C-alpha positions as CSV (number, residue, x, y, z in Angstrom):
1,M,-0.1,19.8,0.9
2,L,-0.1,17.6,4.1
3,E,-1.6,14.6,2.0
4,I,1.5,14.9,-0.5
5,I,3.9,14.6,2.4
6,A,1.9,11.6,3.8
7,L,1.8,10.1,0.3
8,I,5.6,10.2,0.1
9,F,6.2,8.4,3.3
10,I,3.4,6.0,2.5
11,T,5.0,5.0,-0.9
12,K,8.6,4.6,0.8
13,H,6.9,2.1,3.2
14,I,5.1,0.2,0.4
15,G,8.3,0.1,-1.7
16,K,10.1,-1.4,1.3
17,L,7.5,-3.9,1.8
18,A,7.4,-4.8,-2.0
19,I,11.2,-5.5,-1.9
20,Q,10.7,-7.6,1.1
21,K,8.1,-9.7,-0.9
22,G,10.4,-9.9,-3.9
23,L,8.2,-7.7,-6.2
24,K,9.0,-4.5,-8.2
25,P,8.7,-1.5,-5.8
26,V,8.0,1.0,-8.6
27,T,4.8,-1.0,-9.6
28,W,3.5,-1.0,-6.0
29,K,4.2,2.5,-5.5
30,A,2.3,3.5,-8.6
31,Y,-0.7,1.2,-7.4
32,T,-0.6,3.1,-4.1
33,I,-0.6,6.6,-5.7
34,V,-3.4,5.6,-8.2
35,C,-5.5,3.9,-5.4
36,W,-5.0,6.9,-3.0
37,I,-6.3,9.4,-5.7
38,V,-9.3,7.2,-6.8
39,F,-10.4,6.5,-3.1
40,E,-10.0,10.2,-2.3
41,F,-12.1,11.2,-5.3
42,I,-14.8,8.5,-4.3
43,G,-14.7,10.0,-0.8
44,V,-15.3,13.4,-1.9
45,T,-17.9,12.3,-4.4
46,A,-19.8,10.3,-1.7
47,G,-19.7,13.2,0.7
48,V,-21.2,15.5,-1.8
49,A,-23.8,13.0,-3.3
50,L,-24.9,10.9,-0.3
51,L,-24.3,13.2,2.7
52,H,-25.3,16.5,0.8
53,Q,-22.2,18.3,2.4
54,S,-21.1,21.5,1.0
55,D,-18.4,22.3,3.7
56,I,-15.1,22.0,2.0
57,V,-13.4,21.0,5.1
58,A,-15.6,18.2,6.0
59,L,-15.2,17.0,2.2
60,L,-11.5,17.2,2.3
61,L,-11.3,15.2,5.6
62,L,-13.7,12.6,4.3
63,G,-11.5,12.3,1.1
64,L,-8.4,11.9,3.2
65,V,-9.9,9.2,5.4
66,C,-10.8,7.4,2.2
67,A,-7.5,7.9,0.6
68,F,-5.9,6.4,3.7
69,G,-8.3,3.4,3.3
70,G,-7.0,3.0,-0.3
71,F,-3.5,2.7,1.2
72,L,-4.6,0.2,3.7
73,L,-6.1,-2.0,0.8
74,I,-2.9,-2.0,-1.1
75,R,-0.7,-2.7,2.1
76,S,-3.2,-5.6,2.8
77,I,-2.8,-7.0,-0.6
78,L,0.9,-6.8,-0.5
79,Q,1.1,-8.3,3.0
80,N,-0.9,-11.2,2.1
81,K,1.6,-12.1,-0.7
82,P,4.4,-14.6,0.4
83,D,7.9,-13.4,1.5
84,S,10.9,-13.8,-0.8
85,T,13.1,-16.4,0.7
86,P,16.2,-17.3,-1.1
87,D,16.7,-21.0,-1.9
88,D,20.3,-20.9,-1.5
89,D,20.5,-22.4,2.1
90,I,18.2,-25.2,1.2
91,N,20.2,-26.1,-2.0
92,R,23.6,-26.2,-0.3
93,I,22.4,-28.7,2.3
94,G,23.6,-32.2,1.2
95,V,22.9,-35.6,2.7
96,D,26.1,-35.6,4.6
97,D,25.1,-32.4,6.4
98,L,22.1,-34.0,8.0
99,K,24.1,-36.8,9.7
100,P,24.8,-36.3,13.5
């Protein structure tokens, strides 16, 4: 339940960041949710297979940490994209505006 609440706030943050970059927020929110679920599954699977854990609480915490890593991956990809800057100001400047 706690991770669903965290996922809601995280997707809102990713949506705002996508709008700032000039990209579709719904697409990046979907990427975030899918990456969260996949990384959480990978974390739980790694805990069972590699660490031989049978404690459900430890597996859930490992899955949550890995899921947060998935969010950080999507955020990093999105932050490396260039910002959307409107070219209206550049297009409105004429030669006469540049004279002192």
